[in-house]
C-alpha positions in Angstrom: 99.9 75.7 111.7 99.4 77.1 115.3 101.0 80.2 114.3 98.7 80.5 111.1 95.9 79.8 113.2 96.7 82.5 115.7 97.4 85.2 113.1 94.1 84.6 111.4 92.4 85.0 114.9 94.6 88.2 115.7 93.0 89.5 112.2 89.4 88.9 113.4 89.5 89.8 116.8 91.2 93.3 116.0 88.1 94.1 113.8 85.8 93.0 116.7 87.5 95.0 119.3 87.5 98.3 117.8 83.7 98.3 117.3 82.9 100.5 120.3 85.6 103.1 119.0 85.1 106.1 116.4 87.9 104.6 114.2 87.5 102.3 111.2 89.3 98.9 111.1 90.9 97.3 107.9 91.3 93.7 108.4 92.9 92.2 105.1 94.1 88.6 104.1 96.4 88.5 101.1 97.8 85.5 99.3 100.7 85.5 97.2 101.7 82.5 94.8 105.0 82.7 93.1 104.8 81.2 89.4 108.4 81.7 88.2 111.2 83.9 88.8 109.6 87.3 87.6 106.0 86.6 88.0 103.5 85.6 91.0 99.7 85.8 91.5 98.4 87.8 94.3 94.9 87.3 95.8 93.3 90.3 97.9 90.4 90.0 100.2 89.8 92.9 102.7 86.7 94.7 104.4 86.1 97.9 106.2 84.6 98.0 109.6 83.0 101.1 111.2 81.1 101.2 114.5 79.7 97.8 114.7 79.0 97.3 111.0 81.1 96.4 108.0 80.8 99.2 105.3 82.1 97.3 102.3 84.2 94.3 101.2 86.9 94.5 98.5 88.5 91.3 96.7 90.3 90.5 93.5 93.2 88.7 91.6 96.4 90.3 90.5 99.5 89.5 88.4 102.9 90.8 89.5 105.9 91.1 87.2 109.2 92.1 88.3 112.9 92.7 86.9 116.1 91.3 88.2 117.2 91.5 92.0 119.4 93.9 93.3 122.9 93.1 92.5 124.4 93.0 96.0 121.4 91.9 98.0 123.8 91.1 101.1 125.0 94.7 101.2 121.4 96.1 101.5 119.9 93.3 103.7 117.2 91.9 101.9 113.8 90.9 102.7 112.9 87.4 103.2 109.1 86.8 102.4 108.3 89.4 99.8 110.5 88.8 97.0 109.6 91.9 95.3 111.0 94.0 97.7 114.3 92.8 96.5 113.6 93.7 93.0 114.3 97.1 91.3 110.9 97.5 89.6 107.5 95.7 90.2 104.5 95.8 87.7 101.0 94.9 88.6 97.8 94.4 86.8 94.8 93.5 88.8 91.0 93.6 89.1 89.0 94.7 92.3 85.4 94.2 93.2 84.3 96.5 95.8 80.8 95.5 97.2 79.0 98.3 99.5 77.1 97.1 102.6 75.4 100.1 103.5 73.2 100.7 100.2 76.0 102.7 98.2 76.7 101.3 94.5 79.1 98.5 94.0 82.5 99.2 92.2 84.5 97.5 89.5 88.1 98.6 89.5 91.0 97.6 87.1 94.3 98.5 88.7 97.7 99.2 87.1 100.7 100.0 89.0 104.2 100.3 88.9 106.6 100.2 92.0 110.3 101.2 92.0 112.7 100.4 95.0 115.8 102.2 96.1 117.9 100.3 98.5 119.9 102.4 100.7 122.9 101.5 103.0 122.0 99.9 106.3 119.1 97.8 104.6 116.6 100.5 104.4 114.3 100.5 101.3 112.6 103.2 99.7 109.6 102.5 97.5 107.9 104.8 94.9 104.7 103.3 93.8 102.5 105.1 91.1 99.0 103.4 90.7 96.0 104.0 88.5 92.5 102.8 89.2 90.1 102.6 86.4 86.8 102.6 88.0 83.0 101.9 87.1 80.7 103.0 89.9 76.9 102.5 89.3 77.6 102.6 85.6 79.7 105.7 85.7 83.2 105.8 84.8 86.4 107.6 86.1 89.9 107.4 87.1 92.0 107.9 90.1 96.0 108.3 90.3 97.6 107.5 93.4 101.3 108.2 94.3 102.7 106.5 97.7 106.2 106.6 99.1 107.3 104.2 101.7 110.4 103.9 103.7 111.1 100.8 105.8 113.8 98.2 107.1 113.9 94.7 108.1 115.9 93.7 111.2 115.7 91.3 114.4 115.5 92.2 118.1 116.5 88.6 119.7 114.4 85.9 118.0 111.6 88.6 117.0 111.7 89.7 113.2 110.3 92.6 112.3 109.9 95.2 109.5 108.7 98.7 110.5 107.7 101.2 107.9 105.9 104.5 107.3 104.2 105.7 104.1 102.3 108.5 102.7 100.0 108.5 99.5 98.4 111.1 97.5 95.1 110.5 95.7 94.1 112.6 92.3 90.4 111.8 91.6 89.1 112.7 87.9 85.5 113.0 89.4 86.6 116.3 91.5 89.5 117.1 88.9 91.6 117.7 92.0 93.9 116.0 94.6 91.1 114.7 96.8 92.6 112.5 99.4 96.0 112.0 101.7 96.9 109.1 103.4 99.5 108.2 106.2 100.5 105.2 107.7 102.9 103.6 110.1 103.4 100.0 111.6 105.6 97.0 111.3 105.3 93.5 109.7 106.3 90.3 111.7 107.1 87.2 109.8 105.9 84.2 111.9 107.5 81.7 109.7 108.7 81.2 106.0 105.1 81.7 104.6 103.3 83.8 107.1 103.6 87.4 108.0 101.2 89.5 110.3 101.1 93.3 109.6 99.7 95.7 112.0 99.7 99.5 111.4 97.8 102.9 112.5 96.5 104.8 109.5 95.3 108.5 108.9 93.0 109.6 105.9 91.8 113.1 104.9 89.1 113.3 102.2 88.7 116.6 100.4 86.6 115.5 97.5 83.2 115.2 99.4 81.2 117.8 101.1 82.0 117.9 104.1 85.5 116.7 104.4 86.1 113.7 106.2 89.0 112.5 108.4 89.4 108.7 109.1 91.4 107.0 111.8 92.2 103.4 111.1 93.7 100.5 112.6 94.9 98.0 109.9 95.7 94.1 110.5 97.0 92.2 107.6 97.5 88.5 107.1 100.2 87.8 104.4 100.7 84.2 102.9 103.4 83.1 100.9 103.4 80.1 98.6 
């Protein structure tokens, strides 16, 4: 219980510590509940903090479906907490509500995504995620396609378990009829016990769909809970 409280305090304090900086802070809490061997429920709650204010909040439920695990899990290492990373393919169906806190219109978003996993020798895992966002913003409908490639590996140094990763993502937005955003991130997740994981990362985002173009540097903190 002390570890869970400590992780929650880190999420909150990370958001407060960067208020005087020019970067954004992305604190997030995600909860995963296993329903059976091939399905789980996933709930997300996150916000964006810029300067001293939160600019938006996002939350919503999701259902994950995945196929059989890798045949030789011991050979490829295996991930202890996130069972989906030991599966060849994951499908997700979800809904997100994005509430603006700076006067912009709110957004309703349906999420459809598929993630293929490619285990490599040595416990390295490559993930290729394709995602479609069906968006309604102030009554105007649009869609966005997102393609993300991730490389990660879980290992231990002494008693410290960690999962460092790097990932890159491209966004195609129907409103601009163009690839309008690129996003890069690098960080590491740290399992605290059998149900709690803390993920810290640094991200860079470049938007070319607006005028002028926008660059964002972000510090992300995610508290993952597994039930």
